TIZARO-890592 format. One record per atom (N, C-alpha, C): x, y, z; residue number from 1; residue in one letter; atom name. Coordinates in Angstrom, 2 decimals, m for minus. Layout:
BEGIN
+---------+---------+---------+------+------+------+
|      c1 |      c2 |      c3 | sefi | migu | paza |
+---------+---------+---------+------+------+------+
|       X |       Y |       Z |  NUM |    A |   CA |
...
+---------+---------+---------+------+------+------+
This chain:
BEGIN
+---------+---------+---------+------+------+------+
|      c1 |      c2 |      c3 | sefi | migu | paza |
+---------+---------+---------+------+------+------+
|   26.74 |  102.00 |  126.16 |    1 |    M |    N |
|   27.76 |  100.81 |  126.50 |    1 |    M |   CA |
|   28.82 |  100.71 |  125.45 |    1 |    M |    C |
|   28.39 |  100.74 |  124.28 |    2 |    L |    N |
|   29.35 |  100.93 |  123.06 |    2 |    L |   CA |
|   29.56 |  102.41 |  122.38 |    2 |    L |    C |
|   31.31 |  102.64 |  122.53 |    3 |    A |    N |
|   31.33 |  103.94 |  122.19 |    3 |    A |   CA |
|   31.12 |  104.03 |  121.11 |    3 |    A |    C |
|   30.83 |  105.63 |  120.79 |    4 |    K |    N |
|   30.74 |  106.36 |  119.36 |    4 |    K |   CA |
|   31.67 |  105.50 |  118.59 |    4 |    K |    C |
|   32.63 |  105.70 |  119.04 |    5 |    K |    N |
|   34.18 |  105.40 |  118.21 |    5 |    K |   CA |
|   33.62 |  103.74 |  117.30 |    5 |    K |    C |
|   32.87 |  103.42 |  118.16 |    6 |    L |    N |
|   32.60 |  101.77 |  117.73 |    6 |    L |   CA |
|   31.11 |  102.31 |  116.87 |    6 |    L |    C |
|   30.06 |  102.77 |  116.77 |    7 |    F |    N |
|   29.18 |  103.21 |  116.16 |    7 |    F |   CA |
|   29.71 |  103.78 |  114.50 |    7 |    F |    C |
|   31.04 |  105.16 |  114.62 |    8 |    Y |    N |
|   31.37 |  105.40 |  113.02 |    8 |    Y |   CA |
|   32.25 |  104.39 |  112.81 |    8 |    Y |    C |
|   33.40 |  103.39 |  113.14 |    9 |    A |    N |
|   33.80 |  102.31 |  112.72 |    9 |    A |   CA |
|   32.66 |  101.28 |  112.14 |    9 |    A |    C |
|   31.73 |  100.61 |  112.68 |   10 |    V |    N |
|   31.19 |   99.97 |  111.47 |   10 |    V |   CA |
|   30.20 |  100.23 |  110.93 |   10 |    V |    C |
|   29.78 |  101.66 |  110.79 |   11 |    E |    N |
|   29.34 |  102.38 |  109.83 |   11 |    E |   CA |
|   30.10 |  102.58 |  108.92 |   11 |    E |    C |
|   31.41 |  102.74 |  109.13 |   12 |    A |    N |
|   32.54 |  102.94 |  107.96 |   12 |    A |   CA |
|   32.59 |  101.56 |  107.06 |   12 |    A |    C |
|   32.95 |  100.54 |  108.17 |   13 |    V |    N |
|   33.05 |   99.33 |  107.02 |   13 |    V |   CA |
|   31.69 |   98.87 |  106.77 |   13 |    V |    C |
|   30.66 |   99.17 |  107.19 |   14 |    L |    N |
|   29.37 |   98.48 |  106.38 |   14 |    L |   CA |
|   29.11 |   99.82 |  104.89 |   14 |    L |    C |
|   29.36 |  100.78 |  105.15 |   15 |    Y |    N |
|   29.64 |  101.73 |  104.10 |   15 |    Y |   CA |
|   30.49 |  101.32 |  102.77 |   15 |    Y |    C |
|   31.80 |  100.79 |  103.22 |   16 |    I |    N |
|   32.85 |  100.50 |  102.12 |   16 |    I |   CA |
|   31.93 |   98.57 |  101.52 |   16 |    I |    C |
|   31.47 |   97.94 |  102.58 |   17 |    A |    N |
|   31.05 |   96.84 |  102.04 |   17 |    A |   CA |
|   29.29 |   96.92 |  101.25 |   17 |    A |    C |
|   29.21 |   97.62 |  101.51 |   18 |    Y |    N |
|   27.80 |   98.23 |  100.62 |   18 |    Y |   CA |
|   27.86 |   99.04 |   99.16 |   18 |    Y |    C |
|   29.11 |  100.10 |   99.31 |   19 |    N |    N |
|   29.33 |  100.63 |   98.30 |   19 |    N |   CA |
|   30.36 |  100.45 |   97.52 |   19 |    N |    C |
|   30.96 |   99.30 |   98.02 |   20 |    G |    N |
|   32.90 |   98.92 |   97.26 |   20 |    G |   CA |
|   32.75 |   98.16 |   95.99 |   20 |    G |    C |
|   31.56 |   97.61 |   95.64 |   21 |    A |    N |
|   31.48 |   96.79 |   94.38 |   21 |    A |   CA |
|   32.49 |   97.22 |   93.30 |   21 |    A |    C |
|   32.68 |   98.57 |   93.09 |   22 |    R |    N |
|   33.80 |   99.29 |   92.29 |   22 |    R |   CA |
|   34.72 |   99.45 |   92.30 |   22 |    R |    C |
|   35.48 |   99.50 |   93.53 |   23 |    G |    N |
|   36.71 |   99.80 |   93.74 |   23 |    G |   CA |
|   36.77 |  100.51 |   95.57 |   23 |    G |    C |
|   37.91 |  100.56 |   95.95 |   24 |    P |    N |
|   38.48 |  101.62 |   96.75 |   24 |    P |   CA |
|   37.63 |  102.38 |   97.08 |   24 |    P |    C |
|   37.29 |  102.94 |   98.79 |   25 |    I |    N |
|   36.73 |  103.46 |   99.15 |   25 |    I |   CA |
|   37.40 |  104.77 |   99.93 |   25 |    I |    C |
|   37.86 |  105.58 |   99.70 |   26 |    A |    N |
|   39.09 |  106.84 |  100.33 |   26 |    A |   CA |
|   37.95 |  107.34 |  101.84 |   26 |    A |    C |
|   38.59 |  106.94 |  102.84 |   27 |    S |    N |
|   37.79 |  107.44 |  104.28 |   27 |    S |   CA |
|   38.04 |  108.62 |  104.22 |   27 |    S |    C |
|   38.56 |  110.16 |  103.77 |   28 |    R |    N |
|   38.08 |  111.08 |  103.76 |   28 |    R |   CA |
|   36.79 |  111.10 |  102.98 |   28 |    R |    C |
|   36.57 |  110.39 |  102.12 |   29 |    D |    N |
|   34.61 |  110.24 |  101.18 |   29 |    D |   CA |
|   33.63 |  110.21 |  102.48 |   29 |    D |    C |
|   34.01 |  109.11 |  103.26 |   30 |    I |    N |
|   33.24 |  108.39 |  104.35 |   30 |    I |   CA |
|   32.86 |  109.55 |  105.18 |   30 |    I |    C |
|   34.46 |  110.13 |  106.14 |   31 |    A |    N |
|   34.00 |  110.82 |  107.21 |   31 |    A |   CA |
|   33.63 |  112.28 |  106.95 |   31 |    A |    C |
|   33.37 |  112.77 |  105.43 |   32 |    V |    N |
|   32.45 |  113.56 |  105.19 |   32 |    V |   CA |
|   30.82 |  113.45 |  105.10 |   32 |    V |    C |
|   30.66 |  112.10 |  104.80 |   33 |    R |    N |
|   29.48 |  111.56 |  105.01 |   33 |    R |   CA |
|   28.93 |  111.61 |  106.28 |   33 |    R |    C |
|   29.86 |  111.23 |  107.26 |   34 |    Q |    N |
|   29.65 |  110.99 |  108.60 |   34 |    Q |   CA |
|   29.84 |  112.07 |  109.77 |   34 |    Q |    C |
|   30.57 |  113.13 |  108.80 |   35 |    G |    N |
|   30.76 |  114.97 |  109.45 |   35 |    G |   CA |
|   31.84 |  114.35 |  110.88 |   35 |    G |    C |
|   32.82 |  113.91 |  110.50 |   36 |    L |    N |
|   33.71 |  113.25 |  111.13 |   36 |    L |   CA |
|   35.18 |  114.15 |  110.54 |   36 |    L |    C |
|   36.16 |  114.49 |  111.29 |   37 |    P |    N |
|   37.31 |  114.52 |  110.88 |   37 |    P |   CA |
|   37.92 |  113.62 |  110.27 |   37 |    P |    C |
|   38.50 |  113.88 |  109.27 |   38 |    A |    N |
|   39.04 |  112.53 |  108.42 |   38 |    A |   CA |
|   40.01 |  112.11 |  109.71 |   38 |    A |    C |
|   41.17 |  112.57 |  110.11 |   39 |    R |    N |
|   42.10 |  112.24 |  110.63 |   39 |    R |   CA |
|   41.65 |  111.46 |  111.46 |   39 |    R |    C |
|   40.49 |  111.61 |  112.69 |   40 |    Y |    N |
|   40.14 |  110.69 |  113.32 |   40 |    Y |   CA |
|   39.66 |  109.28 |  112.67 |   40 |    Y |    C |
|   38.83 |  108.97 |  111.57 |   41 |    L |    N |
|   38.15 |  108.26 |  111.31 |   41 |    L |   CA |
|   39.32 |  107.42 |  110.70 |   41 |    L |    C |
|   40.66 |  108.29 |  110.10 |   42 |    E |    N |
|   41.58 |  107.43 |  109.36 |   42 |    E |   CA |
|   42.55 |  106.39 |  110.68 |   42 |    E |    C |
|   42.11 |  106.95 |  111.48 |   43 |    Q |    N |
|   42.98 |  106.36 |  112.45 |   43 |    Q |   CA |
|   42.48 |  104.98 |  112.60 |   43 |    Q |    C |
|   40.98 |  104.90 |  112.69 |   44 |    L |    N |
|   40.28 |  103.68 |  112.85 |   44 |    L |   CA |
|   40.07 |  103.18 |  112.00 |   44 |    L |    C |
|   40.37 |  103.29 |  111.09 |   45 |    M |    N |
|   40.39 |  102.85 |  109.73 |   45 |    M |   CA |
|   41.82 |  101.95 |  109.77 |   45 |    M |    C |
|   42.89 |  102.62 |  109.63 |   46 |    Q |    N |
|   44.22 |  101.94 |  109.86 |   46 |    Q |   CA |
|   44.37 |  100.90 |  111.16 |   46 |    Q |    C |
|   43.05 |  100.79 |  112.33 |   47 |    R |    N |
|   43.54 |   99.80 |  113.21 |   47 |    R |   CA |
|   42.87 |   98.77 |  112.27 |   47 |    R |    C |
|   41.78 |   98.70 |  111.95 |   48 |    L |    N |
|   40.96 |   97.79 |  111.49 |   48 |    L |   CA |
|   41.33 |   97.19 |  110.15 |   48 |    L |    C |
|   42.87 |   97.59 |  109.72 |   49 |    V |    N |
|   43.52 |   97.15 |  108.41 |   49 |    V |   CA |
|   44.32 |   96.05 |  109.33 |   49 |    V |    C |
|   44.89 |   96.82 |  110.47 |   50 |    R |    N |
|   45.90 |   95.40 |  111.26 |   50 |    R |   CA |
|   45.22 |   94.47 |  111.90 |   50 |    R |    C |
|   44.40 |   94.98 |  111.77 |   51 |    G |    N |
|   43.04 |   93.97 |  112.47 |   51 |    G |   CA |
|   42.77 |   92.86 |  111.23 |   51 |    G |    C |
|   42.66 |   93.00 |  110.34 |   52 |    G |    N |
|   42.34 |   92.02 |  109.28 |   52 |    G |   CA |
|   40.99 |   92.12 |  108.70 |   52 |    G |    C |
|   40.33 |   93.30 |  108.68 |   53 |    V |    N |
|   39.40 |   93.50 |  108.54 |   53 |    V |   CA |
|   38.77 |   94.58 |  107.41 |   53 |    V |    C |
|   40.04 |   95.40 |  106.90 |   54 |    L |    N |
|   40.16 |   96.01 |  105.72 |   54 |    L |   CA |
|   41.52 |   95.61 |  105.41 |   54 |    L |    C |
|   41.65 |   96.13 |  104.10 |   55 |    R |    N |
|   43.02 |   96.52 |  103.23 |   55 |    R |   CA |
|   42.85 |   97.59 |  102.99 |   55 |    R |    C |
|   43.98 |   98.42 |  102.72 |   56 |    G |    N |
|   44.50 |   99.67 |  102.17 |   56 |    G |   CA |
|   44.79 |   99.40 |  100.70 |   56 |    G |    C |
|   44.60 |  100.40 |   99.78 |   57 |    V |    N |
|   45.03 |  100.49 |   98.27 |   57 |    V |   CA |
|   45.58 |  101.66 |   98.24 |   57 |    V |    C |
|   46.81 |  101.86 |   97.94 |   58 |    R |    N |
|   47.33 |  102.84 |   97.54 |   58 |    R |   CA |
|   47.25 |  103.52 |   96.23 |   58 |    R |    C |
|   47.64 |  104.63 |   96.05 |   59 |    G |    N |
|   47.34 |  105.37 |   94.43 |   59 |    G |   CA |
|   46.55 |  106.27 |   94.86 |   59 |    G |    C |
|   46.16 |  107.22 |   93.62 |   60 |    P |    N |
|   45.58 |  108.08 |   92.94 |   60 |    P |   CA |
|   43.77 |  107.77 |   93.67 |   60 |    P |    C |
|   43.39 |  106.20 |   93.21 |   61 |    R |    N |
|   42.27 |  105.79 |   93.14 |   61 |    R |   CA |
|   42.16 |  105.08 |   94.58 |   61 |    R |    C |
|   42.41 |  105.22 |   95.20 |   62 |    G |    N |
|   42.98 |  104.24 |   96.53 |   62 |    G |   CA |
|   42.26 |  104.13 |   97.76 |   62 |    G |    C |
|   42.58 |  103.71 |   98.11 |   63 |    G |    N |
|   41.35 |  103.50 |   99.69 |   63 |    G |   CA |
|   40.99 |  102.41 |  100.47 |   63 |    G |    C |
|   40.10 |  102.32 |  100.65 |   64 |    Y |    N |
|   39.73 |  100.81 |  101.37 |   64 |    Y |   CA |
|   38.99 |   99.68 |  100.97 |   64 |    Y |    C |
|   39.07 |   98.59 |  101.34 |   65 |    V |    N |
|   38.30 |   97.54 |  100.30 |   65 |    V |   CA |
|   38.39 |   96.45 |  102.07 |   65 |    V |    C |
|   37.40 |   95.46 |  101.89 |   66 |    L |    N |
|   37.14 |   94.71 |  102.74 |   66 |    L |   CA |
|   38.18 |   93.78 |  102.48 |   66 |    L |    C |
|   38.92 |   93.45 |  103.62 |   67 |    A |    N |
|   39.80 |   92.26 |  103.18 |   67 |    A |   CA |
|   39.61 |   90.87 |  103.60 |   67 |    A |    C |
|   38.16 |   90.50 |  103.86 |   68 |    R |    N |
|   37.19 |   89.27 |  103.43 |   68 |    R |   CA |
|   36.25 |   89.34 |  103.10 |   68 |    R |    C |
|   35.28 |   88.15 |  102.61 |   69 |    E |    N |
|   33.80 |   88.56 |  102.62 |   69 |    E |   CA |
|   32.82 |   88.99 |  103.37 |   69 |    E |    C |
|   31.88 |   89.74 |  103.16 |   70 |    R |    N |
|   30.86 |   90.34 |  104.09 |   70 |    R |   CA |
|   30.80 |   89.32 |  104.95 |   70 |    R |    C |
|   30.71 |   88.23 |  104.54 |   71 |    R |    N |
|   29.45 |   87.38 |  105.30 |   71 |    R |   CA |
|   30.55 |   86.85 |  106.20 |   71 |    R |    C |
|   31.96 |   86.99 |  106.17 |   72 |    R |    N |
|   33.16 |   86.74 |  107.43 |   72 |    R |   CA |
|   33.18 |   87.70 |  107.94 |   72 |    R |    C |
|   32.51 |   88.85 |  108.29 |   73 |    I |    N |
|   33.31 |   89.71 |  108.83 |   73 |    I |   CA |
|   32.09 |   90.03 |  110.28 |   73 |    I |    C |
|   31.94 |   89.96 |  111.09 |   74 |    S |    N |
|   31.34 |   90.25 |  112.18 |   74 |    S |   CA |
|   31.17 |   91.55 |  112.86 |   74 |    S |    C |
|   29.99 |   92.00 |  113.26 |   75 |    V |    N |
|   29.94 |   93.59 |  114.02 |   75 |    V |   CA |
|   31.16 |   93.60 |  115.28 |   75 |    V |    C |
|   31.15 |   92.45 |  115.87 |   76 |    G |    N |
|   31.98 |   91.87 |  116.99 |   76 |    G |   CA |
|   33.16 |   91.89 |  116.55 |   76 |    G |    C |
|   33.63 |   91.35 |  115.37 |   77 |    D |    N |
|   35.14 |   91.60 |  115.10 |   77 |    D |   CA |
|   35.56 |   92.56 |  115.03 |   77 |    D |    C |
|   34.67 |   93.69 |  114.53 |   78 |    I |    N |
|   35.12 |   95.08 |  114.36 |   78 |    I |   CA |
|   35.21 |   95.94 |  116.00 |   78 |    I |    C |
|   34.70 |   95.23 |  116.77 |   79 |    C |    N |
|   34.73 |   95.85 |  118.03 |   79 |    C |   CA |
|   35.66 |   95.23 |  118.37 |   79 |    C |    C |
|   36.01 |   93.72 |  118.76 |   80 |    D |    N |
|   36.99 |   93.71 |  119.17 |   80 |    D |   CA |
|   38.17 |   94.15 |  118.91 |   80 |    D |    C |
|   38.26 |   94.56 |  117.95 |   81 |    I |    N |
|   39.43 |   95.02 |  116.98 |   81 |    I |   CA |
|   39.86 |   96.59 |  118.09 |   81 |    I |    C |
|   38.60 |   97.63 |  117.99 |   82 |    L |    N |
|   39.00 |   98.97 |  118.34 |   82 |    L |   CA |
|   38.33 |   98.62 |  119.53 |   82 |    L |    C |
|   38.24 |   98.31 |  120.40 |   83 |    Q |    N |
|   37.62 |   98.07 |  121.69 |   83 |    Q |   CA |
|   39.21 |   98.35 |  123.27 |   83 |    Q |    C |
|   39.14 |   99.45 |  123.52 |   84 |    E |    N |
|   40.34 |   99.23 |  124.26 |   84 |    E |   CA |
|   40.35 |   98.58 |  125.61 |   84 |    E |    C |
|   41.18 |   98.46 |  126.10 |   85 |    D |    N |
|   41.19 |   97.95 |  127.50 |   85 |    D |   CA |
|   40.36 |   98.64 |  128.29 |   85 |    D |    C |
|   39.33 |   98.95 |  128.92 |   86 |    N |    N |
|   38.71 |   99.45 |  129.88 |   86 |    N |   CA |
|   38.91 |   99.67 |  131.22 |   86 |    N |    C |
|   40.00 |   98.95 |  131.56 |   87 |    G |    N |
|   40.64 |   98.58 |  132.82 |   87 |    G |   CA |
|   39.75 |   97.69 |  133.72 |   87 |    G |    C |
|   38.39 |   97.04 |  133.48 |   88 |    E |    N |
|   37.87 |   96.42 |  134.24 |   88 |    E |   CA |
|   38.38 |   95.40 |  135.55 |   88 |    E |    C |
|   39.26 |   94.99 |  134.34 |   89 |    D |    N |
|   40.26 |   93.61 |  135.33 |   89 |    D |   CA |
|   40.80 |   94.44 |  136.43 |   89 |    D |    C |
|   41.31 |   95.43 |  136.32 |   90 |    D |    N |
|   42.14 |   95.94 |  137.69 |   90 |    D |   CA |
|   41.40 |   96.75 |  138.30 |   90 |    D |    C |
|   39.92 |   96.83 |  138.25 |   91 |    Y |    N |
|   39.24 |   97.29 |  139.15 |   91 |    Y |   CA |
|   39.53 |   96.69 |  140.46 |   91 |    Y |    C |
|   39.45 |   97.95 |  141.39 |   92 |    K |    N |
|   40.10 |   97.69 |  142.78 |   92 |    K |   CA |
|   39.02 |   98.58 |  143.74 |   92 |    K |    C |
|   37.77 |   98.44 |  143.06 |   93 |    G |    N |
|   36.72 |   99.60 |  144.19 |   93 |    G |   CA |
|   36.46 |   98.54 |  145.19 |   93 |    G |    C |
|   35.06 |   98.74 |  145.74 |   94 |    T |    N |
|   34.67 |   98.44 |  146.66 |   94 |    T |   CA |
|   34.48 |   96.79 |  147.10 |   94 |    T |    C |
|   33.95 |   96.17 |  147.67 |   95 |    P |    N |
|   33.70 |   94.80 |  147.77 |   95 |    P |   CA |
|   32.47 |   95.04 |  147.34 |   95 |    P |    C |
|   31.60 |   95.54 |  147.78 |   96 |    L |    N |
|   30.09 |   95.80 |  146.49 |   96 |    L |   CA |
|   30.37 |   95.85 |  144.94 |   96 |    L |    C |
|   30.68 |   96.92 |  144.86 |   97 |    G |    N |
|   31.32 |   96.82 |  143.35 |   97 |    G |   CA |
|   31.87 |   95.60 |  142.61 |   97 |    G |    C |
|   32.94 |   95.52 |  143.29 |   98 |    R |    N |
|   33.86 |   93.98 |  142.58 |   98 |    R |   CA |
|   32.86 |   92.71 |  142.78 |   98 |    R |    C |
|   31.65 |   92.08 |  143.99 |   99 |    S |    N |
|   31.13 |   91.35 |  144.20 |   99 |    S |   CA |
|   29.75 |   91.18 |  143.01 |   99 |    S |    C |
|   29.31 |   92.72 |  143.33 |  100 |    V |    N |
|   28.03 |   92.94 |  142.54 |  100 |    V |   CA |
|   27.64 |   93.49 |  141.32 |  100 |    V |    C |
|   28.51 |   94.64 |  141.54 |  101 |    V |    N |
|   28.41 |   95.44 |  140.25 |  101 |    V |   CA |
|   29.14 |   94.84 |  138.93 |  101 |    V |    C |
|   29.75 |   94.80 |  138.96 |  102 |    L |    N |
|   31.33 |   93.81 |  138.26 |  102 |    L |   CA |
|   30.35 |   92.57 |  137.53 |  102 |    L |    C |
|   30.13 |   92.10 |  137.93 |  103 |    P |    N |
|   29.63 |   90.75 |  137.09 |  103 |    P |   CA |
|   28.56 |   91.29 |  136.49 |  103 |    P |    C |
|   27.66 |   91.72 |  136.86 |  104 |    V |    N |
|   26.42 |   92.34 |  136.15 |  104 |    V |   CA |
|   26.90 |   93.26 |  134.60 |  104 |    V |    C |
|   27.91 |   94.07 |  134.92 |  105 |    W |    N |
|   28.58 |   94.65 |  134.11 |  105 |    W |   CA |
|   29.02 |   93.75 |  133.08 |  105 |    W |    C |
|   30.13 |   93.00 |  133.70 |  106 |    E |    N |
|   30.79 |   91.41 |  132.44 |  106 |    E |   CA |
|   29.06 |   90.90 |  131.91 |  106 |    E |    C |
|   28.42 |   90.78 |  132.42 |  107 |    S |    N |
|   27.43 |   89.75 |  131.63 |  107 |    S |   CA |
|   26.67 |   90.50 |  130.63 |  107 |    S |    C |
|   26.26 |   91.75 |  130.79 |  108 |    A |    N |
|   26.03 |   92.74 |  129.71 |  108 |    A |   CA |
|   26.92 |   92.63 |  128.68 |  108 |    A |    C |
|   28.11 |   92.77 |  128.74 |  109 |    R |    N |
|   29.11 |   93.40 |  127.65 |  109 |    R |   CA |
|   29.57 |   91.89 |  126.97 |  109 |    R |    C |
|   29.43 |   90.86 |  127.71 |  110 |    T |    N |
|   29.47 |   89.37 |  127.04 |  110 |    T |   CA |
|   28.14 |   89.11 |  126.17 |  110 |    T |    C |
|   27.47 |   89.39 |  126.55 |  111 |    R |    N |
|   25.83 |   88.91 |  126.22 |  111 |    R |   CA |
|   25.92 |   89.85 |  124.67 |  111 |    R |    C |
|   26.15 |   91.17 |  124.94 |  112 |    T |    N |
|   26.27 |   92.10 |  123.37 |  112 |    T |   CA |
|   27.07 |   91.48 |  122.72 |  112 |    T |    C |
|   28.32 |   91.52 |  123.22 |  113 |    M |    N |
|   29.43 |   91.12 |  121.96 |  113 |    M |   CA |
|   29.24 |   89.53 |  121.46 |  113 |    M |    C |
|   28.01 |   88.94 |  122.29 |  114 |    D |    N |
|   27.80 |   87.32 |  121.69 |  114 |    D |   CA |
|   26.57 |   87.96 |  120.25 |  114 |    D |    C |
|   26.01 |   88.54 |  120.83 |  115 |    Y |    N |
|   25.11 |   89.02 |  119.64 |  115 |    Y |   CA |
|   25.62 |   90.08 |  118.28 |  115 |    Y |    C |
|   26.53 |   90.65 |  118.73 |  116 |    L |    N |
|   27.40 |   91.15 |  117.96 |  116 |    L |   CA |
|   27.83 |   90.37 |  116.90 |  116 |    L |    C |
|   28.19 |   89.45 |  117.31 |  117 |    K |    N |
|   29.47 |   88.34 |  116.62 |  117 |    K |   CA |
|   28.29 |   87.59 |  115.71 |  117 |    K |    C |
|   27.13 |   87.49 |  116.03 |  118 |    Q |    N |
|   26.17 |   86.66 |  115.11 |  118 |    Q |   CA |
|   25.59 |   87.74 |  113.62 |  118 |    Q |    C |
|   26.00 |   89.22 |  114.20 |  119 |    V |    N |
|   25.57 |   89.98 |  112.94 |  119 |    V |   CA |
|   26.84 |   90.30 |  112.44 |  119 |    V |    C |
|   26.68 |   89.57 |  110.94 |  120 |    N |    N |
|   28.05 |   90.12 |  109.90 |  120 |    N |   CA |
|   27.81 |   91.18 |  109.07 |  120 |    N |    C |
|   28.40 |   91.83 |  108.16 |  121 |    L |    N |
|   28.15 |   92.96 |  107.40 |  121 |    L |   CA |
|   27.30 |   92.22 |  105.95 |  121 |    L |    C |
|   26.97 |   90.60 |  105.58 |  122 |    A |    N |
|   26.63 |   90.57 |  104.62 |  122 |    A |   CA |
|   24.91 |   91.06 |  105.02 |  122 |    A |    C |
|   24.51 |   90.60 |  106.23 |  123 |    D |    N |
|   23.43 |   90.27 |  106.84 |  123 |    D |   CA |
|   23.06 |   92.58 |  106.90 |  123 |    D |    C |
|   23.83 |   93.26 |  107.38 |  124 |    L |    N |
|   23.62 |   94.10 |  107.30 |  124 |    L |   CA |
|   23.57 |   95.06 |  105.74 |  124 |    L |    C |
|   23.97 |   94.44 |  105.19 |  125 |    C |    N |
|   23.63 |   94.71 |  103.44 |  125 |    C |   CA |
|   22.80 |   94.39 |  103.12 |  125 |    C |    C |
|   22.36 |   93.02 |  103.21 |  126 |    E |    N |
|   20.79 |   92.85 |  102.77 |  126 |    E |   CA |
|   19.32 |   93.76 |  103.62 |  126 |    E |    C |
|   20.00 |   93.66 |  104.74 |  127 |    E |    N |
|   18.93 |   95.04 |  105.59 |  127 |    E |   CA |
|   18.73 |   96.55 |  104.90 |  127 |    E |    C |
|   20.12 |   96.76 |  104.55 |  128 |    A |    N |
|   19.97 |   97.79 |  103.93 |  128 |    A |   CA |
|   19.05 |   97.91 |  102.71 |  128 |    A |    C |
|   19.42 |   96.83 |  101.44 |  129 |    E |    N |
|   18.53 |   96.81 |  100.15 |  129 |    E |   CA |
|   17.41 |   96.23 |  100.46 |  129 |    E |    C |
|   16.72 |   96.32 |  101.48 |  130 |    A |    N |
|   15.26 |   95.32 |  101.95 |  130 |    A |   CA |
|   15.02 |   96.93 |  102.75 |  130 |    A |    C |
|   15.44 |   97.70 |  103.10 |  131 |    K |    N |
|   14.79 |   99.09 |  103.66 |  131 |    K |   CA |
|   15.18 |  100.16 |  102.32 |  131 |    K |    C |
|   15.45 |   99.59 |  101.06 |  132 |    L |    N |
|   15.68 |  100.49 |   99.65 |  132 |    L |   CA |
|   16.48 |  101.68 |   99.94 |  132 |    L |    C |
|   18.16 |  101.06 |  100.92 |  133 |    V |    N |
|   18.75 |  102.44 |  100.99 |  133 |    V |   CA |
|   19.62 |  102.64 |   99.75 |  133 |    V |    C |
|   20.16 |  103.85 |   99.14 |  134 |    R |    N |
|   20.38 |  103.53 |   98.39 |  134 |    R |   CA |
|   22.06 |  103.73 |   98.44 |  134 |    R |    C |
|   22.75 |  102.74 |   97.69 |  135 |    K |    N |
|   23.85 |  102.86 |   97.16 |  135 |    K |   CA |
|   24.50 |  104.33 |   96.49 |  135 |    K |    C |
|   25.57 |  104.53 |   96.68 |  136 |    D |    N |
|   25.93 |  105.90 |   96.54 |  136 |    D |   CA |
|   26.56 |  105.67 |   95.09 |  136 |    D |    C |
|   27.37 |  104.15 |   94.58 |  137 |    T |    N |
|   27.50 |  103.99 |   93.27 |  137 |    T |   CA |
|   26.42 |  104.17 |   92.35 |  137 |    T |    C |
|   24.73 |  104.32 |   93.05 |  138 |    E |    N |
|   24.22 |  104.34 |   91.88 |  138 |    E |   CA |
|   23.83 |  105.94 |   91.94 |  138 |    E |    C |
|   24.05 |  106.42 |   93.00 |  139 |    E |    N |
|   23.65 |  108.04 |   92.84 |  139 |    E |   CA |
|   24.43 |  108.61 |   91.76 |  139 |    E |    C |
|   26.25 |  108.21 |   91.46 |  140 |    K |    N |
|   27.17 |  108.61 |   90.89 |  140 |    K |   CA |
|   26.76 |  108.39 |   89.52 |  140 |    K |    C |
|   26.11 |  107.07 |   89.22 |  141 |    M |    N |
|   26.07 |  106.46 |   87.65 |  141 |    M |   CA |
|   24.64 |  107.37 |   87.15 |  141 |    M |    C |
|   24.24 |  108.07 |   87.68 |  142 |    D |    N |
|   23.15 |  108.81 |   87.19 |  142 |    D |   CA |
|   24.01 |  109.99 |   85.82 |  142 |    D |    C |
|   23.44 |  110.30 |   85.06 |  143 |    F |    N |
|   24.36 |  111.05 |   83.98 |  143 |    F |   CA |
|   23.30 |  110.84 |   82.79 |  143 |    F |    C |
|   23.20 |  112.35 |   82.15 |  144 |    A |    N |
|   22.70 |  112.84 |   80.87 |  144 |    A |   CA |
|   23.49 |  112.48 |   79.81 |  144 |    A |    C |
|   22.81 |  112.13 |   78.64 |  145 |    I |    N |
|   23.50 |  112.14 |   77.13 |  145 |    I |   CA |
|   22.98 |  113.14 |   76.39 |  145 |    I |    C |
+---------+---------+---------+------+------+------+
């Protein structure tokens, strides 16, 4: 029901929310962690900038930061920005499809989006902390004297 690109985008934005306390995070670093081509992820990130979820920071230590507080960005916001028109409004199929299947499809999509709009990045970060998911910034701080 939800495209893989939405999953990758939500994961990338969550990564920034969870690990971005020390500054911007480069999309190429996230792409490497996700096993994605950097260009693919960069396109998603740019759409999220235009949608007001992320803010791009230029320069040698540039990358992306959240454009708003974590609690003010829902998973549904990310999906809304990236979800392309799937042509359901233009569906010209059979009367059975239009009158029976399409309403079920729309109901499922609406319920899913209603749920995703209730889940914000702060909630997901708290869940990651509760599950003891290590932040990358903690890994990089490990050094010997």
